Structure formats: C-alpha cells, structure tokens
C-alpha positions as CSV (number, residue, x, y, z in Angstrom):
1,X,0.2,-0.1,-0.1
2,X,1.6,3.4,-0.5
3,X,1.7,6.0,2.1
4,X,-0.9,8.8,2.4
5,X,1.1,10.9,3.9
6,X,3.9,10.7,1.0
7,X,4.2,14.7,-0.1
8,X,6.3,13.6,-2.6
9,X,3.9,11.5,-4.9
10,X,1.3,14.0,-4.0
11,X,-1.1,11.8,-2.0
12,X,-1.4,13.9,0.7
13,X,-3.7,16.6,-0.5
14,X,-5.7,14.5,-1.8
15,X,-6.0,12.6,1.3
16,X,-6.6,15.4,3.5
17,X,-9.2,16.7,1.8
18,X,-11.7,13.1,2.4
19,X,-14.6,13.9,4.7
20,X,-13.2,11.1,6.9
21,X,-9.8,12.2,7.3
22,X,-10.7,16.1,7.8
23,X,-13.2,14.8,10.2
24,X,-10.2,13.4,12.7
25,X,-7.4,15.4,11.9
26,X,-8.7,19.2,11.8
27,X,-11.3,17.8,14.6
28,X,-8.8,16.8,16.8
29,X,-6.9,19.7,15.8
30,X,-9.6,22.3,16.5
31,X,-10.4,20.3,19.7
32,X,-6.7,20.0,21.0
33,X,-6.9,23.7,20.9
34,X,-9.6,24.0,22.5
35,X,-8.4,22.1,25.4
36,X,-4.7,23.2,25.7
37,X,-5.5,26.9,25.4
38,X,-9.3,26.8,26.6
39,X,-10.3,28.5,23.2
40,X,-13.9,28.3,22.7
41,X,-13.8,29.3,19.2
42,X,-11.4,26.6,18.4
43,X,-14.2,24.3,19.8
44,X,-16.7,26.1,18.2
45,X,-14.8,25.7,14.8
46,X,-14.4,21.7,15.2
47,X,-18.3,22.0,15.6
48,X,-18.9,23.8,12.6
49,X,-16.6,21.2,10.3
50,X,-18.6,18.6,11.9
51,X,-22.1,20.4,11.0
52,X,-21.0,21.0,7.5
53,X,-19.7,17.8,6.9
54,X,-21.7,15.5,8.6
55,X,-24.8,17.9,9.0
56,X,-27.5,17.3,12.0
57,X,-27.4,14.0,11.3
58,X,-24.9,13.1,14.4
59,X,-22.9,15.8,14.2
60,X,-23.6,15.9,17.9
61,X,-22.9,12.4,18.3
62,X,-19.6,12.5,17.1
63,X,-18.5,15.3,18.4
64,X,-19.1,14.5,21.9
65,X,-16.8,11.1,21.0
66,X,-14.6,13.2,19.7
67,X,-14.3,15.3,23.2
68,X,-14.2,12.1,25.0
69,X,-11.5,10.9,22.7
70,X,-9.5,14.1,23.3
71,X,-9.9,14.7,26.7
72,X,-8.8,10.9,27.4
73,X,-6.0,11.3,25.2
74,X,-4.5,13.9,27.5
75,X,-5.1,12.4,30.2
76,X,-3.4,9.4,29.2
77,X,-0.9,10.5,27.0
78,X,3.0,9.1,27.5
79,X,3.8,13.1,27.0
80,X,2.0,16.5,25.8
81,X,0.9,15.5,22.4
82,X,1.8,17.9,19.3
83,X,-0.3,18.9,16.7
84,X,0.1,21.6,14.1
85,X,-2.5,24.2,13.5
86,X,-5.6,23.6,11.4
87,X,-5.3,23.6,7.9
88,X,-1.5,22.9,7.7
89,X,-0.5,20.7,5.0
90,X,2.3,19.3,7.4
91,X,1.2,16.6,9.7
92,X,3.2,15.4,13.3
93,X,4.2,12.2,14.5
94,X,1.1,12.6,17.1
95,X,-1.0,13.2,14.4
96,X,-0.1,10.5,12.6
97,X,-0.9,8.0,15.6
98,X,-4.1,9.4,15.9
99,X,-5.0,8.9,12.2
100,X,-3.4,5.8,12.3
101,X,-5.3,4.9,15.7
102,X,-8.9,5.7,14.2
103,X,-8.2,4.2,10.7
104,X,-7.4,0.8,12.2
105,X,-9.8,0.7,14.4
106,X,-12.3,1.5,11.8
107,X,-10.7,-1.0,9.2
108,X,-10.0,-4.1,12.0
109,X,-6.4,-3.6,11.8
110,X,-5.0,-4.9,14.9
111,X,-1.5,-4.2,14.5
112,X,-1.7,-0.8,13.5
113,X,-4.3,0.1,16.4
114,X,-2.0,-1.7,18.8
115,X,1.4,0.2,17.6
116,X,-0.5,3.2,18.0
117,X,-1.9,2.7,21.2
118,X,1.3,1.9,22.8
119,X,2.9,4.8,21.1
120,X,0.6,7.5,22.3
121,X,0.0,6.5,26.2
122,X,1.5,4.0,28.8
123,X,0.9,0.7,29.1
124,X,-1.3,1.2,31.9
125,X,-3.2,3.7,30.2
126,X,-4.2,1.8,26.7
127,X,-7.3,0.3,27.5
128,X,-8.7,3.7,28.4
129,X,-7.5,5.3,25.0
130,X,-8.5,2.7,23.2
131,X,-12.2,2.6,24.2
132,X,-12.5,6.4,23.8
133,X,-10.7,6.0,20.4
134,X,-13.1,3.2,19.6
135,X,-16.5,5.2,20.5
136,X,-15.0,7.5,18.1
137,X,-13.9,5.9,15.5
138,X,-17.4,3.4,15.3
139,X,-19.4,7.0,15.6
140,X,-17.8,8.0,12.4
141,X,-18.2,4.5,10.8
142,X,-21.8,4.5,11.4
143,X,-21.9,8.0,9.5
144,X,-20.5,6.3,6.5
145,X,-17.4,7.9,7.2
146,X,-14.4,5.8,7.3
147,X,-10.8,6.2,7.2
148,X,-8.5,4.6,4.5
149,X,-6.5,2.1,6.0
150,X,-3.4,2.9,7.7
151,X,-0.8,-0.5,8.1
152,X,1.5,-0.9,10.5
153,X,4.3,-0.7,8.3
154,X,3.1,2.7,7.0
155,X,3.2,4.0,10.6
156,X,6.5,2.4,11.6
157,X,8.2,4.1,8.5
158,X,6.7,7.6,9.5
159,X,7.5,7.0,13.1
160,X,11.2,6.0,12.0
161,X,11.6,9.0,9.9
162,X,10.5,11.3,12.7
163,X,13.2,9.3,15.0
164,X,15.9,10.2,12.3
165,X,14.8,13.9,12.4
166,X,15.2,14.6,16.2
167,X,18.6,12.8,16.2
168,X,19.7,15.3,13.9
169,X,18.5,18.1,14.9
170,X,20.1,17.2,18.2
171,X,23.5,16.4,15.8
172,X,23.2,19.6,14.1
173,X,21.4,22.0,16.7
174,X,20.4,25.9,15.7
175,X,21.8,29.2,17.3
176,X,19.5,31.0,19.0
C-alpha cells in the first residue's frame, strides 16, 4: 500500500481532503487547541466542521465522541502531544498516530491499532484510550465516514523517519 502521507507523490493533499480524514485530523486539531488554550472558538470551529460535513445527522454525537477521545488521550498520553495548527499541510508524528489509531479501529487492523496505542499512551492507560478511540471511530463509521487504512508498516516507516529527524536535529543544533 502506498503511504497516504507521502508529499513526494502528491497523495497527502487528496488524502486530507477526504471527509472522514478531515473530521479526524482537523477535528482533533481544533478540539486539542480548545482544550490546551481554553479557546471556545476552536471548539466552535470543530462543531462547524462536523455540522458542515455530517449535517444535523450525527454531528452532535460525533463531536461528543471526539471530545471524550481528546480528553482521554490528554490524560493518558505518555508525554504532551503535539499538533499543527488547523489547515496546515503538514502532519506531525502524534497526528499520524491518532489517524492510524482511528483508521486501525475502523478497518479492524489490530497491528496498526496496537502500535498506535502503545506509542500514544502509557501501557497502563491503553485500555482507556482504546475505549474512547473505539467509540469515536465507530460513531464515524456508523455515519459512513471511514478512513482509508493506514497499515502498521506505514506507521513504523513514519516513526522511523521522525526518530531520524530528531536525531539529526540533536546533532545539528540551531543557534539562537
């Protein structure tokens, strides 16, 4: 399977315009920003996104599931999670893991789901994250918003590149 995040092949732009992927990535970005900054406007933008894509049918339920997922993940993460601003054409390691987790659950890919869970949360909290992520993923699936599969091999490749980039940055510190 090709890597949907591969900017070299032009896959990323089309991938992130898909409604299901927009709901997860942009919804996650908005809701996380709202939680981190106590920014009511960010939460409103998430609600607008969900109502714009889903209409009145299921948007409220989906936003509630998103809220519970972000809240649970925030309590259970192994370290503070990073996100790009909404609308960014880039995706960071943690966002890949969130997308991979929801896609893994929706597509019944246990290997990808487990990999993303263990990279996002500490071992003792994986079940909590899995329940909240499962609820969110299944609500979206019930509303016919299925993410494309993101196999564990793609997630591993991205994690490996992220580690290399961090190592290179450590070896070549910037001057401030």
